[in-house]
Phi, psi and omega in degrees: 000132181270127179258043181286148175232138177291139181247137172273192179304131183230162174293155183298338182271004182301324180250040179287164184304335181271006183273343177052058177211164171261127178245127181235151179229151182281345179237167178291162177058034173061041179244170179085198180289139181250134175237132182243142181233121187264035178203162174267145175281127181296155178304134178085353179256156183207144174227155170276141180276147181300320178228154175288144180236155181239350175214153185210152169233127180260111179246004173280171192269007176224159178294150178229150181249135180244130191245154178290323187250155181304325182268020177059050173232174179086200180297151180209160179226131175272124183245118184278166177307131180065017175269140175249138175238101183287338182202107172291157177278356180210163177283127181275129178237351180226150182220133181207168174282169182264000000 
């Protein structure tokens, strides 16, 4: 179960390295609707995202994988701890542990 919450306008430090969360946006360059997840997805698990996202900041302490399809298939990108991805090459619909 995803415990994401929609975020309104926030200060720039909301997704700072000490926040331990995954921050996703529906548009490139951290624009559009923001969804935050305050946990890491465990290894081998995967969920479909409520909305497709195009940018992410990983502030949890392990790498996470973001997938093109809801069932975590198709193209994917591994995003490491404290890595920012301002623009995926595809709309992300799945998120899982490595």
